[in-house]
C-alpha distance (Angstrom), angle and dihedral (degrees) to the residues before:
residue distance angle dihedral
M1 . . .
G2 3.78 . .
M3 3.81 94.4 .
K4 3.79 117.2 82.1
R5 3.77 114.7 -129.8
K6 3.77 119.8 -146.2
I7 3.77 111.6 -149.7
P8 3.82 110.2 -141.7
M9 3.79 115.3 -121.2
L10 3.77 131.6 -152.8
M11 3.77 116.2 -104.7
V12 3.80 92.1 -133.6
L13 3.79 122.0 43.5
L14 3.78 119.1 -155.9
V15 3.78 120.6 -164.5
L16 3.78 119.5 -170.5
N17 3.79 108.7 -146.8
G18 3.76 119.9 175.3
G19 3.80 93.8 -35.8
R20 3.81 98.2 -43.6
I21 3.78 128.2 97.6
L22 3.80 122.3 -136.4
A23 3.82 113.6 -160.8
E24 3.78 119.2 -159.0
Q25 3.78 126.9 175.4
S26 3.82 115.9 -121.7
G27 3.76 128.2 -171.3
G28 3.81 122.7 3.5
G29 3.76 129.2 21.0
S30 3.77 132.4 70.1
V31 3.77 120.3 -68.5
R32 3.78 128.3 -163.8
A33 3.78 116.3 -122.5
D34 3.76 125.9 -155.0
C35 3.79 90.9 -161.7
Y36 3.79 140.5 -4.1
V37 3.80 137.9 -139.0
A38 3.81 124.1 -153.1
V39 3.81 135.1 168.4
N40 3.82 89.5 -121.8
G41 3.80 92.7 47.3
N42 3.77 130.4 105.7
D43 3.79 128.7 -130.7
A44 3.82 89.3 -141.4
W45 3.81 90.2 63.4
S46 3.80 128.0 87.0
G47 3.80 96.7 -103.4
K48 3.81 91.0 -122.2
L49 3.79 127.5 119.0
P50 3.83 109.8 -102.9
E51 3.76 120.5 -119.9
P52 3.83 112.8 -94.1
N53 3.83 95.6 -105.7
A54 3.79 98.1 32.3
D55 3.80 122.3 115.5
K56 3.79 116.0 -101.3
T57 3.77 98.0 -105.4
D58 3.78 93.7 108.9
G59 3.78 138.4 37.3
P60 3.81 143.4 104.9
F61 3.77 127.3 -6.7
V62 3.79 117.6 -105.2
S63 3.83 98.1 -140.7
L64 3.77 135.8 51.5
E65 3.80 88.4 -138.1
R66 3.81 91.0 62.2
A67 3.81 90.0 48.0
R68 3.82 89.7 51.4
N69 3.79 89.3 53.3
A70 3.81 91.0 47.8
V71 3.80 89.3 53.9
R72 3.80 88.5 55.5
E73 3.80 88.6 55.0
I74 3.81 91.7 49.4
K75 3.80 90.3 50.6
R76 3.79 91.6 53.9
D77 3.80 90.9 56.5
T78 3.82 99.4 38.0
P79 3.80 109.1 9.6
S80 3.82 100.5 172.8
Q81 3.80 103.0 64.5
N82 3.78 141.5 91.6
I83 3.81 111.7 -100.4
T84 3.80 126.6 -159.9
V85 3.81 129.9 -165.1
L86 3.81 115.7 -169.5
I87 3.81 119.0 -156.9
R88 3.79 120.1 -154.2
E89 3.80 128.4 -138.9
G90 3.81 118.3 -71.9
T91 3.80 143.8 73.6
Y92 3.80 119.7 -69.3
C93 3.80 112.4 -162.9
L94 3.81 116.5 -156.7
D95 3.78 121.6 -154.0
R96 3.80 93.1 -171.6
T97 3.79 135.8 22.6
L98 3.80 111.4 -83.0
S99 3.81 109.5 -134.3
F100 3.79 129.5 -157.9
G101 3.79 114.0 -163.3
L102 3.79 141.1 170.9
A103 3.80 90.4 -62.9
D104 3.81 87.4 63.5
S105 3.82 98.2 53.0
A106 3.78 120.6 121.3
A107 3.78 119.7 -116.6
A108 3.79 117.6 -100.2
G109 3.79 110.2 -69.7
C110 3.82 92.5 10.8
L111 3.80 136.9 99.6
I112 3.79 133.6 -143.7
T113 3.80 108.7 -152.7
Y114 3.82 129.0 -162.6
A115 3.78 104.8 -169.9
A116 3.76 144.1 161.4
H117 3.77 114.3 -98.1
P118 3.82 106.5 -102.6
G119 3.79 110.6 -79.4
E120 3.82 94.4 7.2
K121 3.81 134.3 104.5
P122 3.80 116.7 -144.2
V123 3.81 114.3 -169.7
F124 3.81 128.4 -152.4
S125 3.80 121.5 -160.0
S126 3.81 140.6 143.8
D127 3.80 100.2 -129.1
M128 3.75 128.1 161.2
G129 3.79 115.4 -172.1
I130 3.82 120.6 -123.3
G131 3.80 121.4 -145.7
P132 2.95 179.6 -34.2
W133 3.79 94.3 -114.2
K134 3.79 128.2 -151.0
K135 3.78 124.3 -163.9
I136 3.82 115.8 -122.1
P137 3.82 110.2 -132.4
A138 3.80 117.4 -124.0
G139 3.80 110.3 -86.6
A140 3.82 94.8 18.1
A141 3.80 94.1 101.5
K142 3.79 107.5 46.9
R143 3.82 94.3 -173.9
L144 3.79 93.3 63.5
P145 3.82 116.5 97.2
A146 3.80 117.0 -105.5
S147 3.80 91.4 -107.5
A148 3.81 90.8 57.5
Q149 3.81 97.9 49.1
G150 3.80 109.1 120.4
Q151 3.82 92.0 7.3
V152 3.81 102.6 81.6
W153 3.79 127.6 88.5
M154 3.81 127.6 -159.3
A155 3.81 134.8 -150.5
D156 3.79 135.9 175.6
L157 3.78 118.1 -105.7
P158 3.82 106.8 -112.9
V159 3.78 120.6 -117.8
G160 3.79 110.3 -89.7
L161 3.80 95.2 30.7
E162 3.78 110.5 106.1
R163 3.78 126.8 162.0
F164 3.80 115.5 -9.2
C165 3.79 131.5 167.6
T166 3.80 103.6 -162.9
L167 3.82 133.4 55.1
Y168 3.79 128.8 -169.2
E169 3.77 138.1 -156.7
G170 3.78 104.1 -161.1
E171 3.79 105.7 -53.0
T172 3.82 94.4 -18.2
R173 3.79 123.3 97.3
L174 3.81 107.7 -139.4
P175 3.82 119.5 -138.2
R176 3.78 117.1 -111.2
A177 3.81 114.7 -126.7
R178 3.81 110.8 -87.0
S179 3.77 134.7 -179.4
A180 3.75 130.3 -124.2
G181 3.78 112.7 -85.3
A182 3.77 127.3 -90.4
M183 3.80 139.0 177.6
P184 3.81 123.5 -114.6
R185 3.78 115.9 -118.6
N186 3.78 115.1 -114.6
G187 3.77 121.1 -130.6
K188 3.78 143.6 129.9
E189 3.81 90.8 -92.0
A190 3.82 92.6 61.1
S191 3.81 114.8 103.0
R192 3.79 141.7 145.7
T193 3.81 90.7 -69.8
R194 3.80 101.1 26.9
L195 3.81 120.8 75.2
L196 3.80 124.2 -169.0
F197 3.81 104.5 -154.2
P198 3.81 131.7 -171.9
G199 3.80 117.8 -98.4
G200 3.79 115.4 -73.9
F201 3.81 94.8 6.0
L202 3.83 96.2 112.6
R203 3.80 132.4 27.7
D204 3.76 133.6 -163.9
W205 3.79 93.0 -107.0
T206 3.81 118.8 -166.4
N207 3.81 89.9 -123.9
L208 3.79 94.6 43.7
D209 3.81 92.7 150.4
D210 3.84 88.6 65.3
V211 3.80 92.2 55.6
E212 3.80 124.1 88.7
I213 3.77 135.6 -174.6
V214 3.78 122.3 -144.0
V215 3.77 112.3 -150.5
R216 3.77 138.4 173.9
P217 3.79 98.2 -151.3
K218 3.77 128.9 -150.5
V219 3.82 92.4 -67.6
Q220 3.78 107.6 67.1
F221 3.81 103.4 -149.4
T222 3.80 97.5 72.9
M223 3.79 138.6 46.0
N224 3.78 132.7 -157.4
I225 3.80 135.3 -148.9
L226 3.79 106.2 -156.3
G227 3.78 134.7 179.7
L228 3.79 120.9 -134.4
R229 3.80 125.8 -116.9
S230 3.80 98.4 -179.0
V231 3.81 141.4 -4.2
D232 3.81 124.9 -156.8
E233 3.81 102.5 -163.9
K234 3.81 94.2 -174.9
E235 3.81 95.7 52.5
G236 3.81 95.3 34.0
V237 3.81 92.4 -126.1
A238 3.81 127.3 134.3
T239 3.80 129.8 -175.5
T240 3.78 117.1 -146.6
A241 3.79 124.3 -135.0
C242 3.81 91.3 -123.4
M243 3.79 138.2 10.3
A244 3.80 121.3 -74.9
S245 3.79 120.1 -131.3
Y246 3.81 91.4 -112.9
P247 3.82 136.7 3.4
L248 3.81 113.5 -57.2
T249 3.78 95.3 -120.1
S250 3.79 137.1 118.6
P251 3.82 117.3 -84.7
E252 3.77 120.3 -96.2
E253 3.79 107.6 -106.8
K254 3.81 95.0 -150.2
A255 3.79 93.4 50.4
W256 3.80 96.3 40.4
A257 3.79 105.9 29.7
L258 3.79 95.2 159.5
Y259 3.79 92.7 44.2
A260 3.80 92.0 50.8
K261 3.81 90.0 60.1
T262 3.81 86.5 73.8
P263 3.82 98.5 59.0
R264 3.78 97.0 -176.5
T265 3.78 112.5 86.6
L266 3.81 101.9 147.6
W267 3.79 135.3 59.2
V268 3.81 139.3 156.6
E269 3.82 127.3 -125.4
N270 3.81 138.3 -162.2
V271 3.81 103.2 30.7
L272 3.81 126.0 118.9
E273 3.80 93.1 -128.0
V274 3.82 90.8 71.0
L275 3.82 99.7 41.2
D276 3.80 94.7 114.6
Q277 3.83 108.1 131.8
P278 3.83 135.1 69.0
G279 3.80 110.8 -99.4
E280 3.81 94.8 29.1
W281 3.78 123.0 122.5
V282 3.82 141.8 -174.2
A283 3.81 129.3 -156.2
D284 3.82 122.5 -154.4
T285 3.80 108.3 -169.9
H286 3.81 92.1 -176.7
A287 3.81 93.6 58.3
R288 3.85 89.6 33.2
K289 3.82 90.3 -129.0
I290 3.78 136.3 128.3
Y291 3.80 123.2 -158.2
L292 3.81 125.0 -156.9
W293 3.79 136.3 180.0
P294 3.81 97.6 -154.4
T295 3.78 122.8 -139.8
S296 3.82 89.9 -128.4
N297 3.79 133.6 31.7
E298 3.80 92.7 -67.8
P299 3.81 138.4 1.6
G300 3.78 114.2 -71.3
G301 3.77 122.7 -117.1
H302 3.79 95.2 -105.4
I303 3.82 107.2 58.0
V304 3.81 105.7 143.7
A305 3.79 139.2 171.1
P306 3.82 124.6 -152.8
R307 3.78 122.3 -115.8
L308 3.81 96.1 -166.4
R309 3.79 140.2 48.7
E310 3.80 92.0 -166.8
L311 3.81 119.3 44.6
I312 3.82 101.9 178.3
R313 3.80 128.3 15.2
V314 3.79 126.2 -171.2
E315 3.80 105.9 -162.4
G316 3.75 130.5 173.7
G317 3.78 129.5 -169.9
I318 3.81 102.9 -62.3
D319 3.79 114.3 -163.2
F320 3.80 91.8 -170.3
D321 3.80 98.9 -176.1
G322 3.77 95.5 30.5
A323 3.78 133.7 73.7
Q324 3.82 103.6 -114.4
D325 3.83 127.7 61.3
S326 3.81 126.4 -176.9
P327 3.80 107.8 -136.5
V328 3.81 129.1 -157.5
R329 3.81 109.7 -115.1
G330 3.77 139.9 -155.8
L331 3.83 104.5 10.0
V332 3.82 117.6 148.2
F333 3.82 126.8 -165.3
R334 3.79 111.9 -170.0
G335 3.80 135.5 174.5
L336 3.82 96.0 -4.1
T337 3.81 127.5 136.8
F338 3.82 121.4 -138.7
T339 3.79 120.5 -169.5
R340 3.81 149.0 153.6
G341 3.79 104.7 33.3
D342 3.79 121.5 154.3
R343 3.79 126.2 -109.1
D344 3.78 125.8 -108.9
V345 3.81 126.0 -95.4
W346 3.80 115.8 -145.5
T347 3.80 120.6 -125.8
D348 3.79 136.1 -170.9
D349 3.81 89.8 -103.7
D350 3.80 96.0 59.2
A351 3.78 124.3 113.4
G352 3.78 118.1 -149.4
L353 3.77 135.2 -143.5
Q354 3.81 121.1 -139.4
H355 3.82 109.2 -28.1
D356 3.83 87.7 -14.9
W357 3.81 89.6 -78.5
A358 3.81 84.3 147.1
L359 3.79 135.0 0.5
Y360 3.78 125.0 -110.6
D361 3.82 119.7 -105.4
K362 3.82 93.2 -14.8
G363 3.80 127.8 153.5
D364 3.79 99.2 -127.0
A365 3.84 102.8 119.5
L366 3.79 131.3 93.9
L367 3.82 89.5 -130.9
R368 3.79 117.9 23.8
F369 3.80 132.4 -177.3
R370 3.81 116.8 -162.1
G371 3.77 109.0 173.6
A372 3.82 105.7 0.4
E373 3.80 139.3 145.3
E374 3.81 132.5 -173.5
C375 3.81 92.5 6.5
M376 3.80 124.3 142.1
V377 3.81 138.3 -151.1
E378 3.79 108.3 -169.9
D379 3.81 136.5 170.5
C380 3.80 92.1 -9.4
R381 3.78 126.8 142.5
F382 3.82 124.8 -135.1
M383 3.77 113.7 -172.7
N384 3.80 146.4 159.2
S385 3.78 101.5 6.2
G386 3.78 138.1 134.7
G387 3.79 101.6 -124.6
T388 3.81 140.6 27.1
A389 3.80 124.5 -38.4
V390 3.85 102.4 -142.3
R391 3.82 129.8 6.6
L392 3.80 128.2 -171.8
D393 3.81 105.8 -166.7
L394 3.81 134.0 -171.9
H395 3.83 109.4 -33.1
C396 3.82 105.6 29.8
R397 3.80 120.5 141.6
E398 3.79 135.8 164.2
N399 3.80 94.1 0.6
R400 3.80 123.9 147.0
V401 3.83 128.1 -140.7
S402 3.77 105.3 179.0
G403 3.79 142.5 154.9
N404 3.80 96.2 6.8
E405 3.81 129.1 148.2
I406 3.83 112.1 -136.0
E407 3.80 118.8 -179.6
H408 3.78 141.8 157.4
M409 3.78 98.7 10.2
G410 3.79 123.6 161.8
G411 3.81 91.3 -141.2
S412 3.79 136.1 19.2
G413 3.77 127.2 -31.9
I414 3.82 98.9 -135.3
L415 3.81 127.4 2.4
L416 3.81 128.0 -169.4
A417 3.80 112.4 -172.9
G418 3.78 121.5 168.3
Y419 3.79 128.8 -172.9
G420 3.78 117.3 -57.2
P421 3.82 120.9 -96.4
G422 3.78 111.6 -50.3
T423 3.77 140.7 88.0
K424 3.82 96.1 -64.9
D425 3.82 103.2 96.2
V426 3.81 108.5 169.0
S427 3.81 104.8 133.2
Q428 3.79 105.6 91.4
S429 3.80 150.0 105.7
N430 3.81 96.0 41.2
L431 3.81 122.1 149.0
I432 3.82 120.2 -135.8
S433 3.79 107.4 178.4
N434 3.80 145.9 148.8
N435 3.81 94.3 8.4
H436 3.80 121.8 148.2
I437 3.82 109.6 -142.8
Q438 3.79 119.8 -179.9
H439 3.81 138.7 158.0
S440 3.80 95.2 11.1
G441 3.80 122.8 148.4
E442 3.81 91.2 48.5
I443 3.83 93.4 143.2
F444 3.81 102.4 21.0
W445 3.80 98.7 41.9
H446 3.80 93.6 -166.5
A447 3.83 94.0 58.6
P448 3.84 111.3 117.9
G449 3.78 124.0 -136.4
I450 3.83 88.2 -120.6
M451 3.81 123.2 10.3
V452 3.80 123.7 -171.1
W453 3.81 115.2 -172.9
Q454 3.81 125.8 174.6
S455 3.80 89.5 -14.0
G456 3.80 123.5 116.9
G457 3.76 143.9 -175.2
N458 3.80 93.4 33.4
R459 3.79 125.6 142.3
I460 3.82 115.4 -132.6
A461 3.78 109.8 179.2
N462 3.81 144.9 152.9
N463 3.81 96.3 6.5
L464 3.80 116.8 153.2
I465 3.83 107.4 -142.1
H466 3.81 123.9 175.2
D467 3.81 146.2 141.7
L468 3.80 98.5 41.2
P469 3.81 124.4 142.5
G470 3.79 93.4 -132.8
M471 3.79 135.1 0.4
G472 3.80 133.1 7.4
I473 3.83 100.5 -158.8
V474 3.81 129.1 5.1
V475 3.80 123.5 -169.8
S476 3.79 111.5 -175.8
G477 3.77 148.7 144.1
V478 3.81 132.7 -178.1
R479 3.79 124.6 -51.7
P480 3.82 115.7 -129.8
V481 3.82 90.9 -116.9
S482 3.82 89.3 66.4
F483 3.81 92.0 62.9
G484 3.80 90.3 69.9
K485 3.81 96.5 48.9
N486 3.78 138.9 65.9
L487 3.78 103.1 -145.7
R488 3.78 127.4 129.3
E489 3.81 93.0 -104.6
C490 3.82 108.3 88.9
S491 3.79 99.1 -49.8
R492 3.80 93.8 86.5
T493 3.81 89.6 57.4
I494 3.82 95.6 58.8
R495 3.81 115.7 113.4
R496 3.80 93.0 -135.9
S497 3.79 96.8 -175.3
E498 3.82 90.2 58.1
V499 3.80 97.9 42.4
G500 3.78 107.9 47.6
E501 3.80 120.0 -172.1
V502 3.80 115.9 -8.1
R503 3.80 118.0 -168.0
G504 3.79 101.6 167.7
M505 3.79 146.8 -25.7
A506 3.80 94.3 -55.7
D507 3.80 90.0 59.3
A508 3.83 94.9 40.7
Q509 3.79 100.5 44.8
P510 3.83 98.5 76.5
F511 3.82 88.9 59.8
L512 3.80 97.7 47.7
């Protein structure tokens, strides 16, 4: 599937919201803008386009944050109107997540649109450049493999860049150094946090908190990326920084005959000893160094690391334990490109969805809605990033994600995840249509193209999904067995005070 397919879109989009129809033009034709954003703008300016013969002391804003604030000012003067912000060509680099809250909602029956200027492609990322680079002479770094001696370059980590798990050269995500595969040892000491590894596979590195293991545990349809808390080289025992989805043991050959034909389910990443291929890299946050074997004679001029996992968040008033949320309404994002975010790192506090294919209420998407109604994401592009493209979390109703290109994501393409089992049922009636999702799940292999969890009454139609390692679309809830446990997978999401005792499917079904 080398050729990109462009899915045709309707020229007029109609959204049915509570009995009223909102019509919004999409595609060609002129559109009035209340303010503009441009890479050569200035946040001290008015945000308007200057007159043709005027001096250049006024013009567009330079940041989307300033445009958001200008929209708030417009709303104070004339609250009941459609508002449009047009964003000019160029790359806008965010150093912190840009949030839209209740103050940014559209008035009833109106829309606030943040869109690409017609015919232009604005790009949002969170890059921080790496360099200058210095080549490490052969023999100067004893930990490097023999094949890498004289091939690896080194740079200092810039101030403000802490732990990161993905690195990019232009639009390409570079692979992090990884070892050859191995099989965990089985034994009664093995558990979800205790790994028995073969001799010499792991070491007690001085920067152990930078190191991660990637493991396909006993159950074959998931995989975990886990930090390390301790390594006992003599005993061959490692403790992980957080719990695995399932016991860290080798698969059972009788139960998983096909799986057992691939007898390498464990490897280690981000240590110099395994940096043995062009394009691979290692980051040492203790020494504040990054190491790279470039794909050409020397590192290119656009090696960047992401500062953020979440670029834009739309978040209403979430009353998590209560019954009534206050959602943001009427925001539209159209024609924008989002790229180069980092991937998530699991912690002990996380709650998982089914088989930990995604985490519950977690900020790991380029564009995230958390408490939103009647919002739209249209004709946008999400590409080359470590996590999910679009998330709709908790209270999300009557939103539209349509006509988007999603490619080369480390996690899922689109995720809808409502509240856990209970009486609070406010994730519903969303439309996911005409999206092109390809090459997702490139880091988390289990990540579906589209995942819908504890969310009902949605319409998912006409999406082209291909080139994924696992599943195209998953629709799931919580199995009854999870109600009696307290593991990360599903059971931590249950609203226990609303559910009461659950003995089986008959008891669980009303809350799913």
